N, C-alpha and C positions, 0 to 999 in steps of 0.2 A: 701780538708782538711781532711776528713775522711779517704781517701786512703792513705794520708801521714801518719796520726796517726797509721794506721793499719800496714803500711809498717815499720815504725820505731819501733813499739811495737814488731813486729816479729823479727826484726834485733837484738834486745838486750834482747831476751827472757830469755837467760842465765842470772843469777843474777850477773855474774862476768865478767868483761871485762880486758882482759890482758893488763897490761901496756906495752908501747913501750920500756921502759928501761929493761924489763925483771925482774923487781922487783915484789913486791907483786901485786896481782890483786886488781883492785879497784871496788867498788860497782857502778853500774849504777842504782841508787835510783831515778827514775823518776816519781814515783807515786804521783798524786796530793794530797794535804791535804784534808781529808774528809770534805765536806761542810755539814752544817746543813740541815736537811730534807726539801724538797720543800713542800710548803703547798698545801693542796687540793684546787680546785677551789672555793669551797663554804665555806672555813674556815672563820669564823668571824674575825679571826685575821690574815687574809691573808697578809696585808701589814707589820704587825709587824713581821711575819715570813720572809717576803722578806728582811726586815731590817737585819735579821740574815746572809743574804748572803754577807754582807760587813764587813770589818775589823775594821773600826773605832770605838772607844769605845762607848758603849751605852750611856754614860752621856755626850756625845759631839754630837752636830747636825752640819751637813755640808750643808750650804746654799750658797755655792760659785761655784756651777757647770758651772756658766757662764765663769769661768776661767778654771777649769778642773774638769772632772768628777771623782768620786770615783769609783775605779774598784770593780766589784763583785769578790768574792772569785774565782769563776770558771774561770774568765778571767785571773786574775793574775796567778792562778795555772796552766793554760793551757800555758801561756808564759813561766813560770819557767820550767814546764815539757819539753817543746820543746827545750829549750836552753840547759837543762842538757842532754837530749837525743842526741842532735846534737854533744855536746862535748865528750860524751861517744862513739859515733860512727862515728866520723869525718874520721877515716881512710877507712870507708866503701864506702865513696862517690867515685864513678867511672865514673861520668858524662854520664851514660847511662840511658835509660829509665828504668832500673831496680831499680834505686834509685831516690827519689824525689830531687827537687832542695834544697839546704841547705841555699841559700841566695836569698834575693829578689833583683829586679832590672833587672833580666835576663829572666823572664818568664812573659807571659800575664795574668797568674792568673784568667783565664775566670770564673771558678766555684765561686770564691770569689767575683768577680765583679757581677756575676748574683745574688748572694744572697744580695749584697748591693743594686742592682737595685731593688729587691723586696721591699726594705724599702722605696724607693722613686719613685717607678713606672716608671722605665725606663729600657731599655735592658741594661745588664751588659757591652756589648761591646761599649755603648756610655758613659761609665764611666772609669775614670783612678783612681787608688789608688795612692795617692801621700803622702806626709809627714804631710800637714796641709793646712788650707784654704789659707794661704799667697803664697803657690806654685801656687794654682789656679789662684789667682789674677795676678801673675807675668806671668803665661803662656798666660793669655789673653792680659794683658796690653803690654807685650812685643812682643807678637806673631801677633798682628793685623797690617795690612798695614794702617798706619795713616800718614797724611802729616800735615805740618806747617798750623795752623789755624783751623784744625779740632777740633771739641768740644766734650769733654766728660763731661757729667752732673753727678755730685755726691752731697751728702748731706753735710751740715756743721758739721756732727757728724760722720765722718768716723773713724774706727779703722785703725791705721797705716798699718796693714796688708791688708787693703781693698783699700788703696789709694796711697801707696808710689810708686808702680810701674808706676801708672798713672802721678804722679808728676815727676818722673824721665823722662818719655817721654816728658812731658812739657819742662823740663830743656835741654833735649838732642835734641829733634826734633821739639820743638815749637808748640806742640798741646796746646789746651786751656782747662784747667780744671775749669769748672764752678760749683760753690757751691750753692745748694738751701738751704736756711734757713728753717729748719723744726721746727715748734713749739714744745715745750716740756711742755705738750703733745699737740698734735693736736686734734681739736674738733672731726673730723669724716674723714672716708676715702676721701670723696668729696674734702675736704680741701687740702688733701695731693696731690691728682690728679691734681687740678687746679694749685697748686704751680709749679709742674714739667711741666704742659702744658705751662705755661707762660714762663719757662726757655728754651723751645725748639726753635731752629731757623734752617734755611735751612743749617747751617754748623754743626749741631749736628750729630755725628756719633755713639755715644755710650752712653747709660743710664746705669751707674754702681753704684749701690746703695746697702745698706744692706737689706737683708730681714727682719732681727730683728737688730735694732740699739744697739750696745753692751752696752754702758753706760746708755741709757735712757729707754731700753726695748720696744721701739715702734716697732711693727710689721707693716711693710709698706704693702700696698695692691699690692703685686708684680704681681698678674695676670692682674690687670687693668693697672699697670705700663708697663707691658710687651706689652699689646695691644697698649697703648699709644706710645710707642717706635716705634712699627711696623708701626703704622699710620703715623708716621713721617720719616720712611725709615731708622731707625737706630736700632743698636742692643740693646738687653736687657740682662744685665749681673748682677748677684746678688750674693752678699756675703752672704752665708748662714752659716757662722761660729757658730752661736748660734741657728741654727734651727734644724738639724737632731737629733731627740730624744726629742726635747722640744715640738714641735707641729707637727701635721701631715704635711707631705710635699709629694705633687704630681707634680713632675716635668713635667710630660706630660700635666697635666691640666694647669698649669702655662703658658707653652708655651714660656719659655725664651730661649735664644740663648746659654748662658753659666751660669754655677753655681758652686760655690765651697763651701766646708764646712770642718769642723774639728770634725770628730767622736769621738775624745778624750774629747769632753765636754759631750754633753747630751746623747749620745749614749753609753757612758762609756766604750769605747775602749781605748787601751793603747796610750799614746802620740807617735807620730810617724806616725800616720794614717791620711790621708786626702782624700777627695772625689773631684773629678773634673769632670763635665759633660759638653759636648758640643752637641747641637742638631745635628742630623746627617746631615742635609743639610747645616750646617755651619761649618763642621769639616775642610774643606779645606781653610777656612779664617783665621785659627789660625796656624801660623808657630811654629814649634818646636824650643824652645829656650834653652833648657837644653838637649843637644844632646849626643846620644851614637848611637850604631849601628843600632837601629830601628827608627831613627830620620825621615825617609822619608817613613815609612810604612803606606800606605793609605788603606790596606786591613783590618787591625785592628787599626783604626786611632788614637783611644785614648790610645793604648799601647804605642804609641809614647811619651806620657807624663808621663809614669811611668818606662821607660827603660833608667835609667840614672845612672847606676853603682850600686855597692854593697850595699845592705841595710840589716837590721836585719829581716830575715824572720819570726821570732818568733813573732814579732809585729803584723805581718799579721794573724798569727795564733790567736793572742788575738782579732783582729777585728772579725774574724770568731767566736769566742766564745761569743764576745759581741753581735753580731747579733743573735746567737742562744738564748741568755739570753732575748734579746728584743723580739724576736718571741715567746719564751715560755710564757712569761707574756701575750703577745699580744698587738700590737700597740694601739688599741683603749683603752684597759684597762690602758695601760701605759700613754698614753696622757690625758686621763680623769682624772687619779690620779694627774698628774702635775697641771692640770687646776683647780682641786677642792681645792688643797692646795693653790694655788695662789688666787683664788677667796675668800677663807676663810680670808687669810691675807688682801686682799683689802677691804673686807666687814668690818673687824674689825677696820682697819685703819680709815675708813670713820666715825666711831663712836667715835673717840678720838679727842677732840678739841686740836688743836696745831699740830696735825700730818699732813704732807704736802706730798701728794702722787704726784710723778713727773711723773710716767709712766702712760700710758693711762688707762682710765676706759672703753672706748668704747670696747664692746666685739671683734670687728674685728680688733682692733689695739693692743690688749693685748695678752699676753702669759702666761708663767709660771715665769716670772721675774717682780718683783715688786720693783720699786725704790721709796724710801721715806725718808724724813727727819723729824726732830722735830723742831719746831720754837724755836730759841733761843740756840739750841744745834748743835755743828759742826759735819760734817760727821764723822770725825776721832773720836770724842768722843762717837758718837752713835755706831759706829762699836766696839769700845773698851768695851763699857757698856754692849752691847749684849753678848759679849764674857766673860767678867769678872763675870757677875751676872748669867748667865746660859749655858755658853760654846756653844753659837750660833755663828757659823763662817759665817758671811756675808763679803761683801767688800765695802769698802768706794769708791764712785766714785766722791768724792770732792764736795765741795759746790759750788752752792746751791742745787745740786741734792740730796745728802744724801748717803744712802747705797743702793747697789744692792742686793736684797734678791732673790736668785734663788731656786725655790721650785721643788723638784724631788722626784721620788718614794721612796727614803730612808728616806724622812722626814716624820713627823707625825703631826696630828691635835694638840697634846699636845705641840710639839715644836712651831708651829705657834702661839698658844695661850700664850706660855711663852714669845715670842717676843712682842706680843701686850701687855701684862702685863708691860714689861719693857718700852715700848714706852709710855704707858699711865702714868707710874710713872714719867719718865722724862718730859713729857708735863706738868704735874701739877707743878713741881718744876721750870720749865723754866719761 
């Protein structure tokens, strides 16, 4: 990515680019908007200064990262810069090594994959950069050799992007999709493991569940579930759409067979970026089902899953910038901040009579998402009141769950306290 930027910068070094029509020259204005100064490491207002790196208004709070992350200024400006530059220099692309690829879908992008691999502790060659988590689910569900009667175990709380491919296989090929009812919230990890242990049979071939359940915020004990699956001779596949950038993720430690995620959520990358991982000794078990020229490439086996035609390369540039932003803050500092804000919200809600916490309180089952309601107040009304009173944007996940409150680095303690004040007032009136 750095090489690409240097090349394009040199290519348009003159401030004017001749128009094809022979008319007036056009300016190639590709410089990013200057961002506010980056805080010093020991700045007491560090997180307040980090908040300056985002565009949305200071009097509004964004607590809906579980749907889509807010892009840092540096990420958005990198995407815009790259798109403008490509348009200003499109005539220079000659398909040789002298010019970088102008489009995605036709290059293995190994340096970017290596950088993404650093964030989740696997080799870059074992990752594919896709469009979103749903791509990964489909690659696994449609790519495995499964026959009629083979069982796939899931939860009763799957996101459509984590289950629809399996349901299609059930309708088309007669596989069996079994749903484990997970309590909301479960007591502890042991309860979760026992529920899945009881569901296993000799016909079970795949355990395919969320790492973090989207609506309820439950963090499943995936390392233990992976071991459980392997004890029963089946594959462990995890939907991590809500994970990368929310909580620490070490794919090598989890030991799963496949994993997929959406960096456009908690990693704050542009929409149109996905992560798909397959363990090296399982790569040949998954057929390529979205095929182009590299569909049978087993030298770079995961490239098979990202070589599917023309895409917007500038979105991958945005992913690169998002990773730089993540590493500049530091993974531990980033995740600790998420956790501290969510713990502040959980602690405050526990003190409010009538507040109903639906997501787990157990530290191993909880992350940066808090799902809660107010007794006698609908989820829709609670979402509306949080916005109307203090411009706090959460997301209703329906009754009886309530609202999903996603806590991220651009949020503040004062915004958490404002939410608690509103909840307390609604609870007193209910």
